[in-house]
C-alpha positions in Angstrom: -4.4 4.7 -119.2 -6.4 3.7 -122.1 -8.1 7.3 -123.7 -10.6 7.3 -126.4 -10.7 10.5 -128.1 -13.7 12.4 -128.3 -14.7 14.4 -131.3 -17.9 15.9 -132.6 -19.5 17.5 -135.5 -23.6 18.1 -136.6 -26.2 16.3 -138.8 -29.6 15.1 -138.2 -31.1 12.5 -136.6 -32.5 10.2 -139.1 -36.5 10.6 -139.1 -35.9 13.4 -136.2 -34.8 16.6 -138.3 -33.0 19.1 -136.6 -31.5 17.2 -133.8 -27.7 17.5 -133.3 -25.4 14.5 -133.1 -22.0 13.9 -132.1 -19.6 11.4 -133.4 -17.7 8.7 -131.6 -18.4 10.7 -127.9 -17.5 8.2 -125.5 -17.6 10.2 -122.4 -16.6 7.2 -119.6 -13.8 6.0 -121.6 -12.2 9.5 -121.2 -10.9 10.2 -117.7 -7.7 11.6 -116.4 -6.1 9.8 -113.4 -7.7 10.0 -110.3 -4.3 11.2 -108.8 -2.0 11.6 -111.4 1.7 12.2 -110.8 2.0 15.6 -112.6 5.5 16.5 -111.6 6.9 13.0 -113.4 4.3 13.1 -116.3 5.5 16.8 -117.0 9.2 15.6 -116.8 8.5 12.8 -119.3 6.6 15.1 -121.4 8.8 17.9 -121.7 11.6 14.9 -122.5 9.3 14.0 -125.8 7.2 10.9 -124.3 4.1 11.1 -126.8 2.2 9.0 -124.3 3.0 11.2 -121.3 2.0 14.6 -123.4 -1.4 13.0 -124.2 -1.5 12.1 -120.2 -0.7 15.6 -119.5 -3.2 17.1 -121.9 -5.6 14.9 -120.3 -4.7 16.1 -116.9 -5.0 20.0 -117.6 -8.3 19.5 -120.0 -9.9 17.3 -116.8 -8.2 19.8 -113.9 -6.8 16.7 -112.5 -4.0 17.4 -110.1 -3.4 20.6 -111.9 -5.4 23.7 -112.8 -7.8 23.3 -115.5 -6.2 25.1 -118.4 -7.9 24.6 -121.8 -4.7 26.3 -123.8 -2.6 23.8 -122.2 -4.7 21.2 -122.8 -4.6 21.8 -126.7 -0.6 22.6 -126.7 0.3 19.3 -125.2 -2.5 17.5 -127.5 -1.0 19.5 -130.7 2.4 18.6 -129.4 1.4 14.7 -129.5 -0.1 15.2 -132.8 3.0 16.3 -134.3 4.9 13.5 -133.4 2.2 11.8 -135.3 -0.1 10.1 -132.8 -3.2 9.2 -134.8 -5.5 9.7 -131.4 -3.9 13.0 -130.4 -4.5 14.1 -134.1 -8.3 13.3 -133.8 -8.3 15.1 -130.2 -6.5 18.0 -131.6 -9.0 18.1 -134.3 -11.9 18.5 -132.5 -10.6 21.2 -130.4 -10.0 23.2 -133.8 -13.7 22.2 -134.2 -14.9 23.4 -131.3 -12.7 26.1 -130.4 -11.5 24.2 -127.2 -8.3 26.0 -126.0 -7.4 27.1 -129.5 -9.2 29.5 -132.1 -12.0 27.8 -133.7 -10.5 26.8 -137.2 -12.7 23.9 -139.3 -9.8 23.7 -142.1 -7.1 23.3 -139.1 -9.3 20.7 -138.0 -10.1 18.8 -141.0 -6.3 18.7 -141.8 -5.8 17.1 -138.3 -8.6 14.8 -139.2 -7.0 13.7 -142.6 -3.6 13.0 -140.7 -5.4 10.9 -138.4 -7.4 8.7 -140.9 -4.2 8.5 -142.8 -2.4 7.3 -139.7 -5.3 4.4 -139.3 -8.0 6.1 -137.2 -11.1 4.9 -138.3 -13.2 7.6 -136.5 -11.1 10.1 -138.5 -13.0 8.7 -141.7 -16.2 9.5 -140.2 -15.1 12.9 -139.5 -13.9 13.6 -142.9 -17.0 12.1 -144.4 -19.1 14.4 -142.3 -16.6 17.0 -143.4 -17.0 16.7 -147.0 -20.8 16.1 -147.0 -20.8 19.7 -145.1 -18.3 21.1 -146.7 -16.4 21.9 -143.4 -13.2 23.0 -143.7 -12.9 21.1 -147.0 -14.8 21.8 -150.6 -18.2 20.4 -150.3 -18.3 17.0 -152.1 -21.0 14.5 -150.8 -19.7 11.8 -152.8 -16.6 11.7 -151.6 -18.2 12.2 -148.0 -20.0 8.8 -148.4 -17.1 7.3 -149.6 -15.4 7.9 -146.1 -18.4 6.9 -144.4 -18.5 3.3 -146.3 -14.9 3.0 -145.4 -15.1 3.5 -141.9 -18.6 1.7 -141.7 -16.7 -1.7 -143.3 -14.1 -1.1 -140.7 -16.3 -1.6 -137.8 -17.5 2.1 -137.2 -20.9 2.5 -135.6 -21.1 6.0 -136.1 -19.9 5.5 -139.7 -22.7 3.2 -139.9 -25.3 5.5 -138.8 -24.3 8.5 -141.0 -23.9 6.2 -144.1 -27.6 5.2 -143.0 -28.4 9.0 -142.8 -27.2 9.4 -146.4 -29.4 6.9 -147.7 -32.1 8.4 -146.1 -31.6 11.7 -147.0 -30.6 11.1 -150.5 -26.9 13.1 -149.8 -23.8 11.8 -151.8 -25.7 8.8 -153.0 -29.2 7.7 -154.5 -32.0 7.7 -151.7 -32.7 4.0 -150.6 -34.8 3.5 -147.7 -33.6 -0.2 -147.7 -29.8 0.5 -147.3 -30.7 3.1 -144.8 -32.5 0.5 -142.5 -29.7 -2.0 -143.2 -26.9 0.4 -142.4 -29.5 1.7 -139.0 -29.4 -2.3 -138.0 -25.5 -2.2 -138.3 -25.1 0.8 -136.1 -27.6 -0.7 -133.7 -26.0 -3.8 -133.7 -22.4 -1.9 -133.0 -24.2 -0.1 -130.1 -24.0 3.0 -131.5 -26.8 5.3 -129.6 -27.3 7.6 -132.5 -28.5 4.2 -134.6 -30.3 2.9 -131.8 -32.2 5.7 -131.5 -33.0 5.9 -135.5 -33.5 2.6 -136.0 -36.1 2.6 -133.0 -37.8 5.5 -134.5 -38.4 3.6 -137.9 -39.8 0.3 -135.9 -42.5 2.3 -134.3 -43.6 3.7 -137.5 -44.8 0.2 -138.6 -48.7 0.4 -138.4 -48.7 -3.4 -137.4 -46.9 -2.5 -134.3 -44.8 -5.8 -134.3 -41.7 -4.3 -133.2 -42.6 -1.9 -130.7 -40.7 -4.1 -128.0 -37.9 -3.8 -129.7 -37.8 -0.5 -130.5 -38.4 0.5 -126.6 -35.5 -1.9 -126.2 -33.3 0.4 -128.4 -34.3 3.4 -126.8 -33.5 2.0 -123.5 -30.0 1.0 -124.6 -29.4 4.4 -126.5 -30.7 6.5 -123.3 -28.3 4.3 -121.0 -25.5 6.1 -123.1 -26.3 9.5 -122.0 -27.7 10.5 -125.2 -30.5 13.0 -124.5 -32.4 13.2 -127.5 -33.1 9.4 -127.0 -34.3 10.0 -123.1 -36.7 12.5 -124.5 -38.1 9.9 -127.2 -38.3 7.3 -124.5 -40.0 9.5 -122.0 -42.5 10.7 -124.4 -43.2 7.3 -125.8 -43.6 5.9 -122.2 -46.2 9.0 -121.3 -48.1 7.8 -124.4 -48.0 4.0 -124.4 -47.5 3.7 -120.1 -47.9 -0.2 -121.0 -44.2 -0.3 -121.4 -43.1 1.6 -118.5 -41.5 -0.8 -115.8 -43.0 1.3 -113.2 -45.6 4.3 -113.3 -43.3 7.1 -113.0 -40.6 6.1 -115.6 -41.9 8.4 -118.0 -41.6 11.6 -116.1 -38.1 10.6 -115.0 -37.0 10.0 -118.1 -38.9 13.6 -119.1 -37.4 15.5 -116.3 -33.9 14.2 -116.8 -34.0 15.1 -120.3 -35.4 18.9 -119.2 -32.9 19.1 -116.5 -30.1 18.6 -119.4 -31.8 21.4 -121.5 -34.1 19.3 -123.7 -36.7 21.9 -123.8 -39.2 19.6 -125.9 -38.9 17.3 -122.4 -40.2 20.5 -120.3 -43.1 21.2 -122.9 -44.2 17.7 -122.4 -44.2 17.6 -118.6 -46.0 20.9 -118.7 -48.7 19.7 -120.7 -49.0 16.4 -118.3 -49.4 18.2 -115.4 -51.6 20.7 -117.1 -54.1 17.9 -118.3 -53.3 15.6 -115.2 -52.3 13.0 -117.3 -50.2 10.2 -115.3 -50.1 12.9 -112.5 -52.3 14.8 -110.5 -53.5 18.0 -112.3 -51.3 21.0 -111.0 -51.6 24.1 -112.7 -48.3 25.9 -110.9 -46.1 23.2 -112.0 -47.4 23.3 -115.8 -47.0 27.0 -115.7 -43.4 26.8 -114.4 -42.6 24.1 -117.0 -44.1 26.2 -120.0 -41.8 29.0 -118.6 -38.8 27.3 -118.2 -39.3 25.7 -121.5 -39.5 29.2 -123.3 -36.6 30.1 -121.4 -34.6 27.0 -122.8 -35.5 27.0 -126.0 -35.9 30.4 -127.4 -38.3 31.5 -129.7 -39.6 28.3 -131.2 -40.2 27.1 -127.5 -42.0 30.6 -127.2 -43.9 30.5 -129.9 -45.6 27.2 -128.7 -46.3 27.6 -125.1 -47.4 31.4 -125.2 -51.2 30.2 -125.1 -50.8 27.9 -122.3 -48.7 30.6 -120.2 -51.7 33.1 -121.0 -54.2 31.0 -120.2 -52.5 29.5 -116.6 -51.4 33.1 -116.0 -55.0 34.1 -115.9 -56.2 31.6 -113.6 -53.6 31.7 -111.0 -53.4 35.7 -111.2 -50.8 38.2 -111.4 -49.0 37.8 -107.7 -48.5 34.3 -108.1 -47.5 34.2 -111.7 -44.7 36.9 -110.9 -43.7 34.2 -108.0 -43.3 31.4 -110.3 -41.5 33.3 -113.0 -38.9 34.1 -110.7 -38.5 30.3 -109.8 -38.4 29.4 -113.4 -35.7 32.4 -114.2 -33.6 30.9 -111.1 -34.0 27.6 -112.3 -32.7 28.2 -115.6 -30.0 30.4 -114.2 -28.5 27.5 -112.3 -29.1 24.7 -115.4 -28.5 26.4 -118.5 -26.4 24.3 -120.3 -28.2 22.2 -122.7 -26.7 18.9 -123.3 -26.3 16.8 -126.3 -24.8 13.6 -124.1 -25.1 14.1 -120.3 -23.3 12.5 -117.3 -24.3 9.0 -116.9 -23.5 5.9 -115.1 -22.1 2.8 -117.0 -20.4 -0.3 -115.5 -20.2 1.6 -112.3 -18.0 4.3 -113.3 -19.2 7.9 -113.6 -18.6 9.8 -116.6 -16.5 13.0 -116.1 -17.6 14.7 -119.3 -20.5 16.2 -120.5 -21.1 17.5 -124.2 -23.2 20.7 -124.7 -25.1 21.2 -128.2 -23.8 22.8 -131.2 -24.1 26.7 -131.3 -25.5 26.1 -135.0 -25.6 23.4 -137.8 -22.0 23.8 -138.8 -20.0 23.6 -135.5 -19.0 20.7 -132.9 -20.8 21.4 -129.5 -18.1 22.1 -126.3 -17.0 19.6 -124.4 -16.5 20.1 -120.6 -15.6 18.8 -117.5 -17.8 18.2 -114.9 -17.9 18.5 -111.0 -19.4 16.1 -108.7 -22.3 18.4 -108.3 -22.8 18.5 -111.9 -22.9 14.7 -112.2 -25.5 14.1 -109.5 -28.4 12.0 -111.2 -32.2 12.8 -110.0 -32.2 16.2 -109.9 -35.7 17.7 -110.1 -37.6 21.1 -110.4 -40.0 21.6 -107.4 -42.0 24.9 -108.0 
């Protein structure tokens, strides 16, 4: 079984500030065996087989063949990491960064990334680059961070190319250079990095002559196929504004609803506005009200401020009894769909992803990774008020 470690840090998406992103996420590549032979795996892991230590860690983390146990997963990943396996070192580094099965510790996370990089892990170099740029677990040194990012990018890393573009765009650790930023975005997109695809699409859509719009929409679709929720939102928003690029009339709503279901409150606001105004859909004040209320619950203070006037206006026209019913429905929906996801379940090559990644808690920590049940992974769910 080929296992690609999943590791995450946070930064800003180019031309879309404050969006959290993850390094090297590959949810479809990570999956414990459907029916692992746990007694055999356990016996060989206890005899020191590094591969079986990793397989046992995978099984405990995904809950395949054993009761899910994050502490046991971390224990076996760390044993394999101490044996010198770079992929296990990368994985346990992420666990320490996110606090999965261990106490969250950025210093230990970065130490593991350093060992993984020394062992040849290109992805670990990306993580080290971001760590030095942020000062996460190490002394802040953006110049050194950019050196790690450049090394990773030159070794074929899509995320490395994306973060290098971000550094040039923001002038962090290197002199600001928009031409270099676009160059490295092009590289990241060619390597099918979803952050690079989204970033490049946003740059292309800024062109006043619109000559690259077709390509920009293709990039948004490609980024969305990877399960990147921010790309789903951006695609839905752009299709709502420019329906001529949609493959079918309802496509904008489908992408916006999917991102809304995955906790992206700005998509929920756009949906509410569409139903409020009857743009691309029949005008529906009740659906608009519920979506505005859901957005407020999803997005906290920033969302509440944005939708307050609409809730008051729609609530006044609907009347108190109906508003109370709709509030209850919105609260119930959020209670059952409370996870805000960075990367969501998706189908790729006919295989369902087994993991999803939540948004980081703040701008300095990785988001939590968690396995999905079959019910979590069912696509197409919508809220019906």
